[in-house]
C-alpha positions as CSV (number, residue, x, y, z in Angstrom):
1,M,104.5,61.0,92.3
2,T,107.2,63.1,93.8
3,A,107.8,65.0,90.7
4,M,104.0,66.0,90.6
5,S,104.1,67.1,94.3
6,T,107.0,69.5,93.7
7,R,105.8,70.8,90.4
8,P,104.6,74.4,90.9
9,P,100.9,75.3,89.7
10,R,100.3,76.9,86.4
11,C,99.9,80.7,87.0
12,A,99.0,84.0,85.1
13,V,100.2,87.2,86.1
14,V,98.8,90.8,85.1
15,H,101.4,93.4,85.9
16,T,101.9,97.2,85.4
17,P,105.5,98.3,86.5
18,A,104.7,101.9,87.5
19,W,101.0,101.7,88.7
20,P,101.3,104.6,91.0
21,L,101.5,106.9,88.1
22,V,98.5,105.3,86.3
23,A,96.6,105.8,89.5
24,A,97.6,109.4,89.8
25,V,96.3,110.0,86.3
26,M,93.0,108.3,86.9
27,N,92.6,109.9,90.2
28,G,92.6,113.3,88.4
29,L,90.3,112.1,85.6
30,V,87.5,111.3,88.0
31,G,87.9,114.6,90.0
32,R,89.5,113.1,93.1
33,G,92.7,115.0,92.8
34,P,95.0,117.2,90.5
35,Q,94.9,116.5,87.0
36,Y,97.8,114.9,85.1
37,T,98.3,113.7,81.4
38,P,100.2,110.7,80.3
39,D,102.6,112.9,78.3
40,Q,103.7,115.0,81.3
41,P,107.1,114.2,83.0
42,L,105.8,112.9,86.2
43,A,107.6,111.4,89.1
44,I,106.3,109.6,92.2
45,M,108.0,110.8,95.2
46,R,108.4,108.5,98.5
47,S,110.6,109.7,101.3
48,Q,112.1,112.5,99.1
49,R,113.2,110.0,96.4
50,V,111.7,109.0,93.1
51,L,109.7,105.8,93.3
52,C,108.9,105.6,89.6
53,C,108.8,108.2,86.6
54,S,106.8,108.5,83.4
55,P,108.5,107.9,80.0
56,A,108.6,111.7,79.5
57,A,110.6,112.1,82.7
58,W,112.8,109.3,81.8
59,R,113.8,110.7,78.5
60,D,114.8,113.9,80.3
61,G,117.1,112.0,82.7
62,V,114.9,111.2,85.8
63,R,115.6,108.0,87.3
64,P,114.0,106.0,90.1
65,G,116.0,106.3,93.5
66,M,117.1,110.0,92.6
67,R,116.5,112.7,95.3
68,R,114.1,115.6,94.8
69,R,116.8,118.0,93.9
70,Q,118.5,115.5,91.5
71,A,115.3,115.0,89.6
72,Q,114.5,118.7,89.2
73,G,118.0,119.2,88.2
74,A,117.7,116.5,85.4
75,C,114.2,117.8,84.4
76,P,113.3,121.3,85.7
77,H,109.8,121.0,84.6
78,V,109.1,117.6,86.1
79,V,105.8,117.2,88.1
80,L,106.4,115.8,91.5
81,V,103.4,113.6,92.7
82,A,103.1,112.4,96.4
83,D,103.1,108.7,96.9
84,D,99.7,107.6,98.2
85,P,99.2,103.7,98.6
86,D,95.5,104.2,99.3
87,R,95.0,106.0,96.1
88,D,96.8,103.3,94.2
89,A,94.5,100.5,95.7
90,R,91.4,102.4,95.1
91,C,92.2,103.0,91.5
92,F,93.2,99.5,91.1
93,E,89.8,98.0,92.4
94,P,88.0,98.4,89.0
95,V,90.7,96.3,87.3
96,V,90.5,93.5,90.0
97,R,86.6,93.6,89.7
98,S,86.8,93.1,85.8
99,V,89.4,90.4,86.0
100,G,87.4,88.8,88.8
101,E,84.4,88.2,86.5
102,L,86.6,85.4,84.9
103,V,88.7,84.4,87.9
104,P,87.0,85.0,91.2
105,L,90.0,84.0,93.3
106,L,92.9,86.4,92.8
107,D,96.3,86.9,94.5
108,I,97.1,90.6,95.0
109,E,100.7,91.3,96.2
110,S,100.5,95.1,95.7
111,P,98.3,97.5,93.6
112,G,99.2,97.0,90.0
113,S,100.0,93.2,90.1
114,L,97.4,90.3,89.9
115,L,98.2,86.7,90.1
116,M,95.7,83.7,89.6
117,A,95.8,80.0,88.8
118,T,95.1,79.1,85.3
119,R,93.9,75.5,85.4
120,G,90.1,76.3,85.1
121,P,90.3,79.8,83.2
122,S,92.7,78.4,80.6
123,R,90.4,75.4,79.7
124,Y,87.2,77.6,79.7
125,V,88.5,80.2,77.2
126,G,90.5,77.7,75.0
127,G,94.2,77.6,76.2
128,D,96.8,79.7,77.7
129,A,97.1,82.1,74.5
130,A,93.5,82.8,74.5
131,L,93.6,83.4,78.4
132,T,96.2,86.1,77.8
133,V,94.0,88.0,75.3
134,R,91.0,87.6,77.6
135,L,92.9,89.0,80.5
136,I,94.0,92.0,78.6
137,D,90.5,92.8,77.3
138,L,89.2,92.4,81.0
139,A,91.8,94.7,82.5
140,M,91.3,97.3,79.7
141,A,87.5,97.1,80.2
142,G,88.0,97.8,83.8
143,L,90.1,100.8,83.2
144,S,87.7,102.2,80.7
145,A,84.8,101.8,83.0
146,A,86.7,103.5,85.8
147,V,87.6,106.6,83.8
148,A,84.2,106.7,82.0
149,S,85.9,106.4,78.6
150,R,87.6,109.8,79.1
151,I,90.9,108.6,77.9
152,D,92.0,105.4,75.9
153,P,93.1,102.7,78.4
154,A,96.3,102.0,76.3
155,T,97.2,105.6,76.5
156,L,96.5,105.7,80.3
157,L,98.7,102.7,80.8
158,S,101.6,104.1,78.7
159,V,102.4,106.5,81.6
160,G,102.9,103.5,83.9
161,G,104.9,101.4,81.4
162,G,102.2,99.6,79.9
163,L,100.5,96.3,80.8
164,G,102.1,92.9,80.7
165,V,100.4,89.3,80.9
166,G,102.5,86.3,81.6
167,I,101.6,82.5,82.0
168,A,104.2,79.9,83.3
169,D,104.7,77.3,86.0
170,G,105.1,79.0,89.3
171,R,104.6,82.4,90.7
172,L,108.2,83.4,90.2
173,A,108.3,82.4,86.4
174,A,104.9,83.9,85.7
175,T,105.8,87.3,87.3
176,L,109.1,87.4,85.3
177,A,107.0,86.4,82.1
178,A,104.6,89.4,82.7
179,R,107.5,91.8,83.2
180,G,109.1,90.5,80.0
181,A,105.8,90.8,78.3
182,I,105.9,94.6,78.9
183,R,109.3,94.9,77.1
184,R,108.3,92.5,74.3
185,G,104.9,94.3,73.7
186,E,103.0,91.1,73.6
187,P,101.9,88.3,76.3
188,V,104.7,85.8,77.1
189,V,103.5,82.0,77.6
190,V,106.2,79.6,78.9
191,E,105.4,76.1,78.0
192,P,104.7,73.9,81.0
193,G,107.3,71.6,82.2
194,P,110.4,71.9,84.4
195,A,112.9,71.9,81.6
196,T,111.3,74.8,79.7
197,T,110.7,76.8,83.0
198,A,114.4,76.4,84.0
199,A,115.4,77.5,80.5
200,F,113.2,80.5,80.6
201,L,114.7,81.6,84.2
202,A,118.2,81.0,83.5
203,P,119.2,84.2,81.8
204,H,117.3,86.4,84.5
205,P,119.6,88.3,86.9
206,V,119.7,87.2,90.5
207,T,118.5,90.6,91.6
208,A,115.0,89.5,90.5
209,L,115.2,87.3,93.6
210,G,115.0,90.4,95.7
211,A,112.4,92.2,93.4
212,V,110.0,89.3,92.7
213,A,110.7,86.5,95.3
214,G,111.2,88.6,98.3
215,C,114.5,87.4,99.1
216,D,117.0,89.3,101.3
217,V,119.1,92.0,99.7
218,G,122.1,90.9,101.4
219,L,121.7,87.4,100.0
220,V,121.5,88.8,96.5
221,D,124.6,91.0,97.0
222,L,126.5,88.0,98.2
223,L,125.6,85.7,95.2
224,Q,126.7,88.6,93.0
225,R,130.0,89.0,94.7
226,L,130.5,85.2,94.4
227,G,130.2,85.5,90.6
228,L,126.7,84.1,90.4
229,R,124.9,86.8,88.5
230,R,122.3,84.8,86.7
231,F,119.7,82.2,87.6
232,G,121.4,79.7,85.4
233,D,124.7,80.2,87.4
234,V,123.1,79.3,90.7
235,A,120.9,76.5,89.3
236,A,124.1,74.9,87.7
237,L,125.5,74.4,91.3
238,S,124.8,71.4,93.4
239,P,122.1,72.0,95.8
240,H,124.3,70.3,98.5
241,H,127.0,72.9,98.1
242,L,124.4,75.7,98.4
243,V,123.0,74.1,101.6
244,D,126.6,73.8,103.0
245,R,127.1,77.5,102.4
246,F,123.5,79.0,103.2
247,G,121.9,76.4,105.1
248,A,118.1,75.7,104.4
249,L,118.1,79.0,102.6
250,G,120.4,77.6,99.9
251,H,117.9,74.8,99.1
252,T,115.1,77.2,98.8
253,V,117.1,79.5,96.4
254,H,118.2,76.5,94.3
255,R,114.4,75.6,93.9
256,L,113.6,79.0,92.8
257,V,116.1,79.5,90.3
258,S,115.6,76.1,88.7
259,G,111.9,76.5,88.5
260,T,111.3,73.4,90.5
261,D,108.9,75.0,93.0
262,D,108.7,78.6,94.2
263,G,106.6,77.9,97.1
264,T,108.3,78.1,100.5
265,P,109.4,74.6,101.5
266,S,108.5,75.4,105.2
267,A,105.0,76.4,104.3
268,L,102.4,74.9,106.6
269,P,98.6,74.4,105.9
270,P,96.9,76.7,108.4
271,P,94.4,75.0,110.8
272,P,90.8,74.6,109.1
273,D,89.2,76.7,111.9
274,L,91.9,79.6,111.8
275,T,89.3,82.1,110.7
276,I,88.9,85.5,112.4
277,V,85.3,87.0,111.9
278,R,83.8,90.2,113.2
279,L,80.1,90.6,113.1
280,F,78.4,94.1,113.4
281,D,74.9,94.2,114.9
282,D,74.5,97.7,113.3
283,P,75.8,98.0,109.7
284,V,79.0,100.1,109.5
285,T,79.3,102.7,106.9
286,Q,82.2,104.8,108.1
287,F,85.4,103.7,106.7
288,D,87.8,104.5,109.7
289,M,85.5,102.3,111.9
290,L,85.8,99.5,109.7
291,V,89.6,99.8,109.7
292,F,89.8,100.1,113.4
293,A,87.7,96.8,113.7
294,A,89.9,95.0,111.2
295,K,92.9,96.1,113.4
296,S,91.6,94.2,116.4
297,L,91.3,91.1,114.0
298,V,94.7,91.4,112.7
299,D,96.0,91.8,116.4
300,E,94.3,88.5,117.4
301,L,96.0,86.9,114.4
302,G,99.3,88.3,115.4
303,R,99.0,86.9,118.8
304,Y,98.2,83.4,117.3
305,F,101.4,83.5,114.9
306,A,103.6,85.1,117.6
307,E,102.8,82.3,120.1
308,R,103.6,79.6,117.7
309,G,106.6,81.3,116.0
310,Q,104.8,81.5,112.6
311,V,104.1,84.3,109.8
312,C,101.5,84.6,107.4
313,T,102.3,84.8,103.6
314,R,98.8,84.6,102.1
315,V,95.5,85.8,103.6
316,R,92.0,86.3,102.3
317,V,90.1,89.3,103.4
318,E,86.3,89.2,103.1
319,A,83.7,91.8,103.7
320,E,79.9,91.6,103.4
321,T,77.2,94.4,103.6
322,E,73.6,94.1,104.8
323,H,72.3,93.6,101.4
324,G,74.6,90.7,100.6
325,E,77.4,92.6,98.6
326,T,80.7,91.0,99.0
327,S,84.3,92.1,98.6
328,V,86.9,89.1,98.6
329,R,90.6,89.5,98.0
330,V,93.7,87.3,98.6
331,W,96.6,89.1,99.5
332,H,100.2,87.8,99.2
333,R,103.7,88.8,100.5
334,A,106.5,86.4,100.0
335,E,108.5,87.7,103.2
336,G,105.4,87.4,105.3
337,M,103.0,89.9,106.8
338,N,103.2,91.4,110.1
339,E,100.4,93.1,111.8
340,S,101.1,96.6,110.0
341,A,101.3,95.2,106.5
342,M,98.1,93.1,107.0
343,V,96.3,96.1,108.3
344,D,97.6,98.1,105.2
345,R,96.1,95.5,102.7
346,V,92.8,95.5,104.6
347,R,92.6,99.2,104.4
348,W,93.5,99.2,100.7
349,Q,90.6,96.8,100.0
350,L,88.0,98.6,102.0
351,D,89.1,102.0,100.6
352,G,88.9,100.7,97.2
353,W,85.5,99.1,97.7
354,I,83.7,101.7,99.8
355,N,85.3,104.9,98.4
356,G,85.4,103.6,94.7
357,A,83.4,104.3,91.8
358,D,80.8,101.6,92.5
359,P,80.5,101.7,96.2
360,P,78.1,99.2,98.2
361,S,74.6,100.2,98.8
362,A,74.6,99.4,102.4
363,G,76.7,99.3,105.6
364,V,79.1,96.4,106.2
365,T,78.0,93.8,108.7
366,K,80.9,91.3,108.4
367,I,84.8,91.2,108.3
368,A,86.7,88.0,108.1
369,L,90.4,87.2,107.8
370,V,91.3,83.8,106.6
371,P,95.0,82.8,106.5
372,L,95.8,80.6,103.5
373,E,99.5,80.0,103.8
374,I,101.7,80.2,106.9
375,R,105.3,79.4,107.5
376,A,107.8,79.4,110.3
377,D,109.2,82.7,111.2
378,A,112.9,82.9,111.1
379,G,112.8,85.5,114.0
380,T,115.4,87.7,115.2
381,Q,118.3,86.6,117.5
382,E,118.6,88.7,120.6
383,G,122.1,89.9,121.5
384,F,124.0,89.4,124.7
385,W,125.0,93.1,124.7
386,G,122.9,95.6,123.1
387,G,120.8,95.1,119.9
388,R,117.3,93.9,120.0
389,T,115.7,92.8,123.3
390,A,112.3,91.6,124.7
391,A,111.7,95.1,126.0
392,D,112.1,96.4,122.3
393,D,109.4,94.0,121.3
394,A,107.1,94.9,124.0
395,A,107.6,98.6,123.2
396,A,106.9,97.9,119.5
397,R,103.5,96.2,120.4
398,A,102.7,99.0,122.7
399,I,103.4,101.6,119.8
400,T,101.3,99.4,117.6
401,R,98.3,99.6,119.9
402,V,98.6,103.4,120.1
403,M,98.9,103.8,116.4
404,A,95.7,101.9,116.0
405,L,94.0,104.5,118.3
406,V,95.5,107.7,116.8
407,G,96.3,106.6,113.4
408,P,99.8,105.8,111.7
409,A,101.0,109.4,111.6
410,G,100.1,110.1,115.3
411,V,103.0,108.3,116.8
412,T,106.3,110.1,116.0
413,V,109.9,110.1,117.2
414,A,112.5,112.8,117.0
415,S,115.1,112.7,114.5
416,W,118.1,114.9,114.4
417,R,118.7,117.2,111.4
418,G,120.9,119.9,112.8
419,G,120.5,123.7,112.9
420,R,121.0,126.7,115.0
421,D,117.5,127.0,116.3
422,P,116.5,124.6,118.8
423,R,113.1,124.3,117.4
424,E,114.5,123.2,114.1
425,Q,117.2,120.8,115.3
426,Y,114.9,117.8,115.3
427,R,112.0,116.7,113.3
428,M,109.2,114.3,114.0
429,V,109.1,111.2,112.0
430,P,106.0,108.9,112.0
431,V,107.0,105.5,113.5
432,A,105.1,103.8,110.9
433,D,107.6,105.2,108.1
434,V,110.8,104.3,110.0
435,G,112.4,101.5,108.2
436,A,110.3,101.9,104.9
437,D,112.1,103.2,101.9
438,G,115.3,104.2,103.5
439,T,113.6,106.3,106.3
440,T,115.7,106.3,109.4
441,V,115.9,108.0,112.7
442,Q,119.2,110.1,113.1
443,E,120.7,110.5,116.6
444,R,122.5,113.6,117.6
445,P,126.4,113.5,116.8
446,S,128.3,113.2,120.0
447,G,132.1,112.8,120.9
448,P,135.2,114.9,120.1
449,T,134.6,114.4,116.2
450,A,131.0,115.5,116.1
451,S,130.8,118.6,113.9
452,R,128.9,121.6,115.5
453,W,126.7,124.2,113.9
454,P,128.2,127.7,113.9
455,G,126.1,129.9,115.9
456,A,124.2,127.0,117.5
457,I,123.4,127.1,121.4
458,P,126.1,125.4,123.4
459,T,125.6,122.4,125.7
460,P,123.8,121.6,127.6
461,S,120.6,121.7,125.6
462,P,117.3,123.0,126.9
463,A,115.1,120.4,128.4
464,L,111.9,122.0,127.0
465,V,111.5,123.8,123.6
466,H,108.5,125.7,122.9
467,H,107.2,125.1,119.4
468,Q,105.1,128.2,119.9
469,P,107.4,130.8,121.6
470,V,105.9,132.5,124.6
471,G,105.6,136.4,124.5
472,V,107.1,138.2,127.4
473,R,108.5,141.6,128.4
474,V,111.9,142.1,130.0
475,L,112.5,145.3,132.0
476,D,115.7,147.1,133.3
477,G,116.0,148.4,136.9
478,D,114.1,151.6,136.1
479,G,111.1,149.7,134.6
480,R,112.0,150.4,131.0
481,A,111.9,147.7,128.2
482,V,115.3,146.2,127.5
483,S,116.4,146.5,123.8
484,V,119.2,145.4,121.6
485,S,120.8,147.7,119.0
486,G,121.7,146.5,115.5
487,R,125.3,146.3,116.4
488,G,124.3,144.0,119.3
489,F,124.5,146.4,122.3
490,V,122.0,146.0,125.3
491,S,120.3,149.2,126.4
492,A,120.4,148.1,130.0
493,P,120.9,145.0,132.2
494,P,117.8,142.9,132.4
495,A,116.2,143.2,135.9
496,V,112.6,141.8,135.6
497,L,110.9,139.3,133.5
498,C,107.2,139.8,133.0
499,R,104.9,137.0,131.9
500,E,101.1,136.5,132.0
501,N,101.1,134.7,135.3
502,G,103.3,137.4,137.1
503,R,106.7,139.0,137.4
504,A,110.1,137.5,138.4
505,S,113.4,139.0,139.2
506,V,116.4,138.3,136.9
507,A,119.1,136.9,139.0
508,G,121.7,136.4,136.3
509,W,121.8,136.6,132.6
510,A,124.3,136.2,129.5
511,G,124.3,137.6,126.0
512,P,123.5,138.8,123.6
513,W,124.2,136.4,120.9
514,P,123.2,137.8,117.5
515,V,121.9,135.2,114.8
516,E,121.3,136.3,111.2
517,E,120.0,133.6,108.9
518,R,118.8,133.4,105.3
519,W,119.3,136.9,104.5
520,W,118.7,136.1,100.9
521,D,115.0,135.1,100.8
522,E,111.7,135.6,102.7
523,R,112.7,133.3,105.4
524,A,115.1,135.7,106.8
525,R,115.5,135.9,110.5
526,R,117.5,138.3,112.7
527,V,117.5,137.7,116.4
528,A,119.4,138.0,119.7
529,R,119.6,135.2,122.1
530,F,119.8,135.6,126.0
531,Q,120.2,133.1,128.7
532,L,118.2,134.3,131.7
533,V,118.0,133.0,135.3
534,V,115.0,134.2,137.1
535,Q,113.9,133.7,140.8
536,T,110.6,132.3,141.2
537,S,108.6,131.0,144.2
538,D,109.6,127.5,143.2
539,G,113.3,128.4,143.1
540,P,115.6,129.5,140.3
541,R,114.5,128.9,136.8
542,A,116.7,129.2,133.6
543,Y,115.4,130.2,130.2
544,L,116.6,130.8,126.7
545,A,115.1,133.9,125.3
546,E,115.1,135.7,122.0
547,V,114.5,139.3,121.0
548,S,113.5,140.2,117.6
549,S,112.2,143.5,116.2
550,G,111.8,144.7,120.0
551,Q,109.7,141.8,121.0
552,W,111.0,139.3,123.7
553,W,110.1,135.5,123.5
554,L,110.9,132.6,125.7
555,V,111.8,129.7,123.3
556,A,113.1,127.1,125.6
557,E,113.6,126.3,129.3
558,Y,116.4,124.6,131.0
559,A,116.0,121.8,133.5
């Protein structure tokens, strides 16, 4: 009885390793974006790095993780395609619908990967081998219908590495079987049973724990440094030794690599009434309004889990229209879904449904979120000195609420990037991108060892920088415009600063400091900088001014 309770369910996985490339080609075929062909050297860019590349780009030396310049250096004619998760989800919807004709309840971890239980479907079609063939046929039919037979589905999938189907006991083994099926060129079916599952998992590298099971990268690196490079190496150890070294996490890892069970041991059944529903009196047809309504549902769920120290790993999203049309998807994330991740998945589903090839015929009247699997949240230890604090968590919640109002790209934070011009020294990074794919916020270097840009303005820095410089006039004591020669000589001392709101006398000035940048291309800039102190009715004010081609500009103000 105990063996049966710990035995993982039989699962099937349909997987495409580089689905964003397939989605980019599909998007162009249906007239929603630029047109690409599968034989082009394509590369999906995320945060200035290659996320995945087509076979043609791979042959020319492009690899995932490369920076833009490295990729262009390896393949000068590579076509760089921007990453677009919404496009990927929208293009994956026809495949989900097609497979859903056979298996209504599907788990979607990300666009390009489907997981389903095989107990019913396998019996219906005549076994696991027959099920793999049926799943491939359904996926191909969905792709063919989506592109209106403009291209052969096999040719379309070739740009993303092909399509793999794997069946095995448990989510982890089935996913690895699907990935192995792509390399073999045929479906992979692992016979049921703990022994065969463990034998199948044994030769796989432990890096798959991070890529497939959502384990921490630091844990995977530590296992490798300890000489445990394959699943079989870890499975051969006593679980008691792993528990002594890693605690409860060691027990989880041993169950994963041995194929005993790839479910989280701390998983809890959610309360039966934990369903968040939003009903609309008037059917909603606007996509943005639906996402905003779903955000309020996600916030309510987030508060529920936060109060209990839990996190959701599987959630079912349901949407229904006035005419009874429905969209039901199950989303899974092994490491758990915070509010942002859950909103992303709701948006992907609604975008693929409403803006897809077969949109609903009426407005949406109901949205429901049903948690299916929850577990205890490990949380983050707050430090005594520095580190994460309760104030940080409160600020993060406030930022999340503001992002719900103005959009994920509407809340930004300044990140140092250097330069001579105060308008270019910082770039604004969306808060939603911080921490994703290596995106970080850089602080301005300080201290005696900090390097300085030659020609940059000295400290203290201006308190206010005008992104659009303010045009002014600077006159000398005789009322003539002050000019700067090509050799950096001032025609006369500045005496009066003229703005739209009046005139002010110049009490002090310093400069000029000539700056000549990028003389080799069309972005060339040649200016002379001044620091001006003027006397106003509110007291003295200090400005950073520039003169270029005879025109004066105020670019910044000092506190």
